[in-house]
N, CA, C and O atoms as a DFTB+ gen file, in Angstrom:
656 C
 N C O
     1  1     114.290      98.166     119.567
     2  2     113.303      97.252     120.115
     3  2     113.739      96.763     121.488
     4  3     112.990      96.034     122.139
     5  1     114.912      97.137     121.941
     6  2     115.389      96.715     123.246
     7  2     114.893      97.644     124.350
     8  3     115.473      97.689     125.435
     9  1     113.851      98.363     124.081
    10  2     113.273      99.300     125.031
    11  2     112.687      98.547     126.216
    12  3     112.071      97.494     126.051
    13  1     112.880      99.089     127.401
    14  2     112.307      98.493     128.605
    15  2     110.985      99.183     128.900
    16  3     110.851     100.391     128.706
    17  1     110.023      98.421     129.364
    18  2     108.717      98.972     129.693
    19  2     108.220      98.343     130.981
    20  3     107.885      97.159     131.020
    21  1     108.176      99.146     132.031
    22  2     107.697      98.692     133.334
    23  2     108.408      97.414     133.774
    24  3     107.786      96.507     134.327
    25  1     109.737      97.352     133.518
    26  2     110.502      96.202     133.974
    27  2     110.468      95.005     133.041
    28  3     111.199      94.040     133.261
    29  1     109.659      95.039     132.031
    30  2     109.558      93.931     131.095
    31  2     110.073      94.397     129.738
    32  3     109.614      95.411     129.213
    33  1     111.020      93.665     129.172
    34  2     111.567      94.057     127.879
    35  2     110.550      93.797     126.776
    36  3     109.621      93.003     126.922
    37  1     110.760      94.483     125.692
    38  2     109.897      94.289     124.530
    39  2     109.972      92.842     124.060
    40  3     108.952      92.239     123.727
    41  1     111.184      92.286     124.036
    42  2     111.359      90.895     123.597
    43  2     110.550      89.945     124.472
    44  3     109.943      89.000     123.967
    45  1     110.538      90.189     125.777
    46  2     109.754      89.337     126.677
    47  2     108.259      89.469     126.414
    48  3     107.520      88.486     126.471
    49  1     107.826      90.674     126.130
    50  2     106.409      90.895     125.828
    51  2     106.025      90.216     124.517
    52  3     104.941      89.641     124.408
    53  1     106.908      90.280     123.523
    54  2     106.645      89.621     122.242
    55  2     106.607      88.108     122.455
    56  3     105.721      87.429     121.935
    57  1     107.557      87.584     123.212
    58  2     107.575      86.136     123.474
    59  2     106.313      85.681     124.197
    60  3     105.818      84.582     123.948
    61  1     105.791      86.514     125.084
    62  2     104.553      86.161     125.799
    63  2     103.389      86.048     124.815
    64  3     102.555      85.152     124.946
    65  1     103.327      86.938     123.838
    66  2     102.272      86.868     122.820
    67  2     102.460      85.613     121.983
    68  3     101.495      84.905     121.695
    69  1     103.680      85.338     121.596
    70  2     103.970      84.135     120.804
    71  2     103.546      82.887     121.574
    72  3     102.867      82.021     121.022
    73  1     103.931      82.789     122.815
    74  2     103.607      81.614     123.626
    75  2     102.101      81.434     123.796
    76  3     101.615      80.306     123.871
    77  1     101.371      82.526     123.855
    78  2      99.916      82.445     124.031
    79  2      99.230      81.805     122.827
    80  3      98.129      81.269     122.953
    81  1      99.880      81.859     121.649
    82  2      99.236      81.371     120.422
    83  2     100.038      80.315     119.678
    84  3      99.556      79.766     118.687
    85  1     101.235      80.024     120.127
    86  2     102.154      79.184     119.367
    87  2     101.582      77.819     118.994
    88  3     101.873      77.313     117.910
    89  1     100.792      77.223     119.847
    90  2     100.264      75.896     119.577
    91  2      99.057      75.877     118.657
    92  3      98.600      74.804     118.263
    93  1      98.537      77.038     118.308
    94  2      97.353      77.110     117.452
    95  2      97.711      76.812     115.997
    96  3      98.827      77.076     115.550
    97  1      96.775      76.276     115.294
    98  2      96.949      76.068     113.861
    99  2      96.904      77.439     113.192
   100  3      96.009      78.234     113.479
   101  1      97.847      77.722     112.316
   102  2      97.894      79.035     111.673
   103  2      98.152      80.136     112.683
   104  3      97.474      81.163     112.677
   105  1      99.121      79.925     113.544
   106  2      99.363      80.818     114.680
   107  2      99.859      82.203     114.286
   108  3      99.720      83.140     115.073
   109  1     100.427      82.365     113.104
   110  2     101.032      83.650     112.761
   111  2     100.038      84.803     112.839
   112  3     100.345      85.836     113.435
   113  1      98.867      84.651     112.256
   114  2      97.910      85.773     112.269
   115  2      97.476      86.157     113.682
   116  3      97.502      87.343     114.007
   117  1      97.080      85.214     114.535
   118  2      96.738      85.614     115.901
   119  2      97.917      86.249     116.648
   120  3      97.727      87.160     117.454
   121  1      99.119      85.769     116.381
   122  2     100.301      86.358     117.014
   123  2     100.507      87.787     116.527
   124  3     100.765      88.686     117.328
   125  1     100.393      88.001     115.221
   126  2     100.553      89.353     114.687
   127  2      99.498      90.296     115.246
   128  3      99.806      91.434     115.602
   129  1      98.252      89.829     115.325
   130  2      97.197      90.666     115.919
   131  2      97.520      90.973     117.383
   132  3      97.303      92.090     117.853
   133  1      98.037      89.975     118.096
   134  2      98.391      90.181     119.496
   135  2      99.521      91.183     119.669
   136  3      99.477      92.025     120.567
   137  1     100.526      91.097     118.820
   138  2     101.649      92.030     118.892
   139  2     101.178      93.439     118.555
   140  3     101.567      94.405     119.212
   141  1     100.345      93.550     117.533
   142  2      99.841      94.879     117.173
   143  2      98.987      95.446     118.303
   144  3      99.062      96.642     118.584
   145  1      98.187      94.621     118.947
   146  2      97.368      95.092     120.074
   147  2      98.254      95.531     121.233
   148  3      97.947      96.505     121.920
   149  1      99.332      94.826     121.446
   150  2     100.252      95.123     122.556
   151  2     101.044      96.406     122.321
   152  3     101.224      97.203     123.241
   153  1     101.517      96.606     121.086
   154  2     102.431      97.711     120.800
   155  2     101.867      98.789     119.873
   156  3     102.447      99.869     119.758
   157  1     100.751      98.508     119.219
   158  2     100.195      99.462     118.268
   159  2     100.769      99.324     116.871
   160  3     100.324     100.002     115.944
   161  1     101.751      98.455     116.714
   162  2     102.369      98.206     115.411
   163  2     103.229      96.950     115.523
   164  3     103.408      96.399     116.609
   165  1     103.754      96.509     114.387
   166  2     104.651      95.350     114.369
   167  2     105.989      95.835     113.836
   168  3     106.178      95.972     112.627
   169  1     106.898      96.090     114.736
   170  2     108.211      96.615     114.361
   171  2     108.975      95.585     113.537
   172  3     108.894      94.389     113.816
   173  1     109.706      96.028     112.538
   174  2     110.488      95.104     111.709
   175  2     111.457      94.242     112.525
   176  3     111.813      93.143     112.099
   177  1     111.881      94.728     113.684
   178  2     112.834      93.995     114.514
   179  2     112.252      92.702     115.081
   180  3     113.012      91.824     115.490
   181  1     110.915      92.560     115.119
   182  2     110.339      91.331     115.666
   183  2     110.213      90.232     114.616
   184  3     109.968      89.075     114.959
   185  1     110.376      90.577     113.357
   186  2     110.231      89.586     112.283
   187  2     111.188      88.406     112.458
   188  3     110.747      87.262     112.348
   189  1     112.484      88.633     112.727
   190  2     113.372      87.473     112.915
   191  2     112.956      86.591     114.098
   192  3     113.068      85.367     114.027
   193  1     112.484      87.203     115.171
   194  2     112.047      86.435     116.329
   195  2     110.834      85.579     115.972
   196  3     110.770      84.407     116.341
   197  1     109.877      86.161     115.260
   198  2     108.689      85.415     114.844
   199  2     109.074      84.266     113.917
   200  3     108.595      83.142     114.073
   201  1     109.940      84.559     112.957
   202  2     110.363      83.529     112.007
   203  2     111.019      82.364     112.736
   204  3     110.735      81.202     112.446
   205  1     111.890      82.677     113.674
   206  2     112.585      81.629     114.416
   207  2     111.627      80.813     115.276
   208  3     111.678      79.583     115.268
   209  1     110.769      81.481     116.005
   210  2     109.846      80.804     116.917
   211  2     108.819      79.940     116.178
   212  3     108.377      78.914     116.696
   213  1     108.444      80.359     114.969
   214  2     107.410      79.647     114.215
   215  2     107.984      78.766     113.104
   216  3     107.241      78.170     112.325
   217  1     109.323      78.693     113.044
   218  2     109.995      77.885     112.027
   219  2     109.547      78.283     110.616
   220  3     109.190      77.446     109.788
   221  1     109.584      79.577     110.388
   222  2     109.220      80.143     109.085
   223  2     110.393      80.997     108.602
   224  3     111.283      81.347     109.377
   225  1     110.378      81.322     107.320
   226  2     111.398      82.240     106.826
   227  2     110.986      83.669     107.180
   228  3     109.807      83.969     107.368
   229  1     111.982      84.529     107.263
   230  2     111.690      85.953     107.503
   231  2     110.841      86.513     106.372
   232  3     109.966      87.349     106.599
   233  1     111.098      86.057     105.173
   234  2     110.340      86.530     104.009
   235  2     108.866      86.168     104.131
   236  3     107.995      86.967     103.788
   237  1     108.586      84.955     104.624
   238  2     107.186      84.550     104.791
   239  2     106.483      85.428     105.829
   240  3     105.354      85.865     105.608
   241  1     107.141      85.686     106.949
   242  2     106.547      86.525     107.992
   243  2     106.344      87.938     107.460
   244  3     105.273      88.522     107.626
   245  1     107.369      88.481     106.824
   246  2     107.279      89.826     106.253
   247  2     106.160      89.900     105.214
   248  3     105.423      90.884     105.160
   249  1     106.037      88.868     104.400
   250  2     105.008      88.840     103.368
   251  2     103.607      88.903     103.945
   252  3     102.741      89.579     103.390
   253  1     103.368      88.213     105.047
   254  2     102.052      88.247     105.681
   255  2     101.794      89.635     106.263
   256  3     100.701      90.182     106.118
   257  1     102.801      90.196     106.919
   258  2     102.637      91.523     107.525
   259  2     102.314      92.564     106.460
   260  3     101.431      93.400     106.656
   261  1     103.009      92.520     105.356
   262  2     102.799      93.539     104.327
   263  2     101.574      93.277     103.466
   264  3     101.057      94.198     102.833
   265  1     101.100      92.033     103.434
   266  2      99.905      91.718     102.647
   267  2      98.656      92.329     103.264
   268  3      97.811      92.863     102.546
   269  1      98.528      92.259     104.576
   270  2      97.327      92.735     105.256
   271  2      97.493      94.198     105.661
   272  3      98.421      94.551     106.389
   273  1      96.591      95.033     105.183
   274  2      96.712      96.471     105.450
   275  2      96.468      96.840     106.907
   276  3      96.785      97.962     107.302
   277  1      95.927      95.957     107.708
   278  2      95.694      96.259     109.118
   279  2      96.979      96.220     109.949
   280  3      97.031      96.799     111.034
   281  1      98.007      95.546     109.451
   282  2      99.259      95.468     110.199
   283  2     100.142      96.657     109.844
   284  3     100.402      96.923     108.671
   285  1     100.595      97.360     110.862
   286  2     101.404      98.558     110.676
   287  2     102.842      98.311     111.100
   288  3     103.083      97.660     112.117
   289  1     103.795      98.817     110.340
   290  2     105.210      98.678     110.676
   291  2     105.659      99.786     111.624
   292  3     106.710      99.674     112.254
   293  1     104.882     100.837     111.726
   294  2     105.177     101.961     112.610
   295  2     103.910     102.328     113.357
   296  3     102.810     102.032     112.889
   297  1     104.042     102.965     114.507
   298  2     102.838     103.360     115.237
   299  2     101.945     104.261     114.389
   300  3     102.431     105.113     113.645
   301  1     100.647     104.064     114.510
   302  2      99.687     104.889     113.776
   303  2      99.575     106.255     114.430
   304  3      99.933     106.438     115.594
   305  1      99.079     107.198     113.669
   306  2      98.836     108.526     114.206
   307  2      97.672     108.506     115.185
   308  3      96.989     107.494     115.345
   309  1      97.466     109.617     115.818
   310  2      96.366     109.754     116.769
   311  2      95.032     109.474     116.096
   312  3      94.145     108.859     116.686
   313  1      94.899     109.929     114.861
   314  2      93.698     109.694     114.066
   315  2      94.078     108.825     112.876
   316  3      95.052     109.110     112.180
   317  1      93.307     107.764     112.642
   318  2      93.559     106.917     111.480
   319  2      92.441     107.096     110.466
   320  3      91.258     107.050     110.803
   321  1      92.838     107.298     109.230
   322  2      91.906     107.479     108.117
   323  2      92.200     106.397     107.098
   324  3      93.329     106.266     106.625
   325  1      91.174     105.618     106.759
   326  2      91.308     104.595     105.725
   327  2      90.298     104.913     104.636
   328  3      89.097     105.005     104.893
   329  1      90.793     105.079     103.427
   330  2      89.946     105.417     102.291
   331  2      89.747     104.183     101.424
   332  3      90.696     103.456     101.133
   333  1      88.507     103.955     101.017
   334  2      88.188     102.825     100.172
   335  2      88.582     103.139      98.730
   336  3      88.272     104.207      98.202
   337  1      89.271     102.184      98.108
   338  2      89.695     102.351      96.716
   339  2      89.163     101.228      95.830
   340  3      89.700     100.978      94.751
   341  1      88.114     100.555      96.283
   342  2      87.506      99.494      95.475
   343  2      86.767     100.119      94.290
   344  3      86.550     101.330      94.242
   345  1      86.391      99.273      93.347
   346  2      85.797      99.747      92.100
   347  2      84.547     100.597      92.305
   348  3      84.395     101.631      91.655
   349  1      83.654     100.181      93.194
   350  2      82.424     100.948      93.400
   351  2      82.744     102.359      93.888
   352  3      82.137     103.326      93.429
   353  1      83.683     102.480      94.804
   354  2      84.056     103.807      95.302
   355  2      84.851     104.582      94.241
   356  3      84.719     105.801      94.132
   357  1      85.666     103.880      93.472
   358  2      86.397     104.551      92.392
   359  2      85.435     105.201      91.408
   360  3      85.689     106.295      90.902
   361  1      84.328     104.514      91.143
   362  2      83.383     105.025      90.138
   363  2      82.677     106.305      90.583
   364  3      82.062     106.995      89.769
   365  1      82.766     106.619      91.870
   366  2      82.116     107.837      92.363
   367  2      83.100     108.799      93.014
   368  3      82.706     109.639      93.823
   369  1      84.392     108.679      92.661
   370  2      85.338     109.710      93.068
   371  2      86.373     109.357      94.117
   372  3      86.976     110.261      94.696
   373  1      86.604     108.093      94.384
   374  2      87.575     107.719      95.420
   375  2      88.986     108.187      95.088
   376  3      89.711     108.625      95.981
   377  1      89.384     108.105      93.835
   378  2      90.748     108.504      93.483
   379  2      90.947     110.000      93.694
   380  3      92.025     110.436      94.100
   381  1      89.921     110.776      93.420
   382  2      89.994     112.222      93.695
   383  2      90.118     112.460      95.199
   384  3      90.890     113.311      95.640
   385  1      89.349     111.699      95.981
   386  2      89.406     111.819      97.437
   387  2      90.796     111.457      97.961
   388  3      91.316     112.136      98.846
   389  1      91.396     110.403      97.429
   390  2      92.746     110.005      97.838
   391  2      93.718     111.137      97.534
   392  3      94.523     111.508      98.388
   393  1      93.652     111.687      96.325
   394  2      94.548     112.787      95.954
   395  2      94.331     113.997      96.864
   396  3      95.293     114.635      97.293
   397  1      93.074     114.310      97.156
   398  2      92.772     115.430      98.059
   399  2      93.334     115.168      99.453
   400  3      93.928     116.059     100.061
   401  1      93.148     113.951      99.960
   402  2      93.628     113.614     101.299
   403  2      95.152     113.713     101.357
   404  3      95.705     114.235     102.325
   405  1      95.827     113.215     100.328
   406  2      97.287     113.301     100.308
   407  2      97.738     114.761     100.307
   408  3      98.733     115.109     100.942
   409  1      97.010     115.603      99.597
   410  2      97.346     117.025      99.564
   411  2      97.070     117.688     100.911
   412  3      97.901     118.447     101.409
   413  1      95.923     117.411     101.496
   414  2      95.549     118.013     102.777
   415  2      96.543     117.638     103.871
   416  3      96.972     118.500     104.638
   417  1      96.918     116.343     103.951
   418  2      97.781     115.874     105.029
   419  2      99.264     115.991     104.712
   420  3     100.098     115.945     105.616
   421  1      99.599     116.140     103.433
   422  2     101.002     116.247     103.054
   423  2     101.750     114.931     103.157
   424  3     102.974     114.918     103.281
   425  1     101.016     113.815     103.107
   426  2     101.626     112.487     103.126
   427  2     100.948     111.619     102.078
   428  3      99.838     111.910     101.634
   429  1     101.620     110.571     101.699
   430  2     101.048     109.590     100.775
   431  2     100.295     108.529     101.564
   432  3     100.481     108.384     102.773
   433  1      99.442     107.788     100.862
   434  2      98.740     106.667     101.484
   435  2      99.780     105.730     102.091
   436  3     100.794     105.422     101.465
   437  1      99.517     105.282     103.316
   438  2     100.433     104.402     104.013
   439  2     101.391     105.139     104.938
   440  3     102.210     104.515     105.613
   441  1     101.293     106.461     104.971
   442  2     102.202     107.241     105.807
   443  2     101.450     107.958     106.927
   444  3     100.225     108.077     106.910
   445  1     102.225     108.426     107.893
   446  2     101.706     109.196     109.015
   447  2     102.303     110.595     108.932
   448  3     103.468     110.764     108.572
   449  1     101.500     111.588     109.266
   450  2     101.993     112.963     109.243
   451  2     103.175     113.096     110.199
   452  3     103.237     112.384     111.201
   453  1     104.111     113.997     109.903
   454  2     105.305     114.141     110.751
   455  2     104.980     114.424     112.226
   456  3     105.738     114.032     113.113
   457  1     103.875     115.092     112.483
   458  2     103.508     115.386     113.871
   459  2     102.772     114.232     114.546
   460  3     102.419     114.325     115.721
   461  1     102.534     113.133     113.800
   462  2     101.885     111.956     114.371
   463  2     100.385     112.100     114.561
   464  3      99.770     111.304     115.270
   465  1      99.793     113.102     113.936
   466  2      98.360     113.332     114.161
   467  2      97.464     112.454     113.297
   468  3      96.385     112.062     113.740
   469  1      97.887     112.135     112.069
   470  2      97.029     111.381     111.153
   471  2      97.829     110.329     110.404
   472  3      98.915     110.598     109.889
   473  1      97.270     109.125     110.352
   474  2      97.792     108.079     109.471
   475  2      96.785     107.891     108.361
   476  3      95.603     107.658     108.617
   477  1      97.249     107.990     107.131
   478  2      96.392     107.854     105.959
   479  2      96.595     106.475     105.361
   480  3      97.699     106.129     104.939
   481  1      95.532     105.692     105.324
   482  2      95.611     104.344     104.784
   483  2      94.587     104.114     103.700
   484  3      93.765     104.983     103.406
   485  1      94.642     102.945     103.115
   486  2      93.689     102.569     102.078
   487  2      93.220     101.151     102.311
   488  3      93.930     100.336     102.900
   489  1      92.034     100.869     101.850
   490  2      91.493      99.517     101.856
   491  2      90.822      99.316     100.509
   492  3      90.554     100.275      99.785
   493  1      90.558      98.068     100.183
   494  2      89.952      97.793      98.893
   495  2      88.546      97.264      99.031
   496  3      88.058      96.552      98.153
   497  1      87.900      97.597     100.101
   498  2      86.454      97.538     100.271
   499  2      86.141      97.708     101.748
   500  3      86.675      97.004     102.605
   501  1      85.277      98.645     102.015
   502  2      84.777      98.850     103.373
   503  2      83.348      98.327     103.506
   504  3      82.747      98.404     104.578
   505  1      82.815      97.800     102.416
   506  2      81.455      97.262     102.463
   507  2      80.386      98.336     102.531
   508  3      79.270      98.083     102.986
   509  1      80.719      99.509     102.090
   510  2      79.791     100.636     102.118
   511  2      79.597     101.158     100.692
   512  3      79.533     102.365     100.458
   513  1      79.507     100.231      99.761
   514  2      79.537     100.540      98.329
   515  2      78.437     101.506      97.882
   516  3      78.680     102.366      97.036
   517  1      77.262     101.379      98.427
   518  2      76.143     102.225      97.999
   519  2      76.337     103.684      98.404
   520  3      75.660     104.569      97.880
   521  1      77.262     103.939      99.340
   522  2      77.461     105.298      99.829
   523  2      78.875     105.800      99.557
   524  3      79.416     106.592     100.328
   525  1      79.463     105.347      98.478
   526  2      80.825     105.736      98.155
   527  2      80.934     107.171      97.702
   528  3      79.932     107.779      97.326
   529  1      82.120     107.720      97.729
   530  2      83.315     107.099      98.273
   531  2      83.228     106.986      99.793
   532  3      82.730     107.881     100.476
   533  1      83.723     105.869     100.298
   534  2      83.633     105.564     101.724
   535  2      84.983     105.776     102.402
   536  3      86.046     105.652     101.792
   537  1      84.894     106.099     103.677
   538  2      86.095     106.268     104.493
   539  2      85.812     105.726     105.881
   540  3      84.662     105.603     106.304
   541  1      86.878     105.410     106.568
   542  2      86.776     104.977     107.950
   543  2      87.733     105.868     108.744
   544  3      88.922     105.951     108.438
   545  1      87.202     106.522     109.753
   546  2      88.007     107.403     110.591
   547  2      87.922     106.879     112.018
   548  3      86.847     106.809     112.613
   549  1      89.072     106.517     112.545
   550  2      89.153     105.934     113.890
   551  2      88.162     104.797     114.069
   552  3      87.528     104.669     115.117
   553  1      88.036     103.967     113.026
   554  2      87.190     102.786     113.104
   555  2      85.722     103.031     112.803
   556  3      84.936     102.085     112.776
   557  1      85.342     104.261     112.580
   558  2      83.941     104.577     112.302
   559  2      83.749     104.843     110.801
   560  3      84.541     105.551     110.179
   561  1      82.700     104.269     110.242
   562  2      82.443     104.319     108.801
   563  2      81.705     105.597     108.392
   564  3      80.819     106.073     109.101
   565  1      82.089     106.136     107.240
   566  2      81.430     107.305     106.666
   567  2      81.260     107.088     105.170
   568  3      82.114     106.484     104.521
   569  1      80.164     107.579     104.634
   570  2      79.902     107.486     103.211
   571  2      79.772     108.859     102.593
   572  3      79.749     109.881     103.278
   573  1      79.687     108.849     101.262
   574  2      79.569     110.084     100.491
   575  2      80.622     111.113     100.911
   576  3      80.335     112.291     101.123
   577  1      81.843     110.615     101.018
   578  2      82.948     111.434     101.495
   579  2      83.496     112.306     100.374
   580  3      83.626     111.869      99.231
   581  1      83.810     113.539     100.723
   582  2      84.521     114.430      99.819
   583  2      85.546     115.198     100.651
   584  3      85.614     115.036     101.869
   585  1      86.326     116.017      99.996
   586  2      87.413     116.731     100.675
   587  2      86.898     117.551     101.851
   588  3      87.451     117.466     102.947
   589  1      85.865     118.330     101.646
   590  2      85.352     119.207     102.700
   591  2      84.855     118.400     103.903
   592  3      85.125     118.758     105.049
   593  1      84.142     117.329     103.641
   594  2      83.617     116.513     104.745
   595  2      84.757     115.808     105.475
   596  3      84.725     115.695     106.700
   597  1      85.754     115.337     104.747
   598  2      86.898     114.691     105.362
   599  2      87.609     115.654     106.310
   600  3      87.911     115.298     107.449
   601  1      87.873     116.851     105.848
   602  2      88.543     117.857     106.679
   603  2      87.690     118.187     107.901
   604  3      88.210     118.279     109.013
   605  1      86.390     118.364     107.702
   606  2      85.485     118.668     108.822
   607  2      85.517     117.558     109.877
   608  3      85.620     117.837     111.072
   609  1      85.429     116.306     109.435
   610  2      85.431     115.187     110.367
   611  2      86.758     115.070     111.109
   612  3      86.784     114.705     112.285
   613  1      87.851     115.375     110.432
   614  2      89.155     115.298     111.096
   615  2      89.327     116.405     112.121
   616  3      89.900     116.178     113.187
   617  1      88.846     117.581     111.817
   618  2      88.906     118.677     112.795
   619  2      88.115     118.287     114.032
   620  3      88.564     118.504     115.158
   621  1      86.939     117.712     113.821
   622  2      86.112     117.278     114.950
   623  2      86.775     116.151     115.726
   624  3      86.734     116.141     116.956
   625  1      87.393     115.193     115.017
   626  2      88.059     114.072     115.675
   627  2      89.246     114.571     116.514
   628  3      89.449     114.122     117.642
   629  1      90.014     115.487     115.959
   630  2      91.166     116.013     116.680
   631  2      90.734     116.836     117.883
   632  3      91.471     116.930     118.864
   633  1      89.549     117.432     117.820
   634  2      89.030     118.191     118.936
   635  2      88.359     117.333     119.981
   636  3      87.854     117.836     120.985
   637  1      88.355     116.020     119.737
   638  2      87.754     115.088     120.691
   639  2      86.250     114.967     120.570
   640  3      85.615     114.316     121.400
   641  1      85.669     115.582     119.554
   642  2      84.226     115.513     119.364
   643  2      83.844     114.179     118.740
   644  3      84.640     113.556     118.038
   645  1      82.626     113.754     119.003
   646  2      82.080     112.571     118.343
   647  2      81.883     112.928     116.883
   648  3      81.271     113.951     116.576
   649  1      82.385     112.109     115.985
   650  2      82.303     112.398     114.555
   651  2      81.155     111.619     113.943
   652  3      81.369     110.562     113.348
   653  1      79.950     112.125     114.082
   654  2      78.782     111.443     113.530
   655  2      78.414     112.002     112.177
   656  3      77.451     111.545     111.561
């Protein structure tokens, strides 16, 4: 985490995000969102700094980071895939889709492919219940997802095509 970037250390950049939100009530979440926006993830090395600056335990900071699926401990892949695993989607094949996705990408949910091309994640509701199983690819929602459609959309996304 001691990496230098354009003359500004990572620690200085993290402190700038902290200072921008430190006085807010419930500052941890806005700070975490700010750090993730700045770096693309929240490295474990910043947890002690956050805990110290916010007068919290490291366990409390870590607990918040790991509770919310939007916070990543490592940089996400070029393409992010989030599969819905809520009950409505489960009832129409979400678990099969998760198993298929893990097989296709060769990673488990929560991991990124070794080449950094895809991060496979899960959520417990995308609000697209009537069109389950639902998925979100690079922030865009899709319904009635199956293995073939998932692969097709990822090929298009990797090729830079609009995935409609």
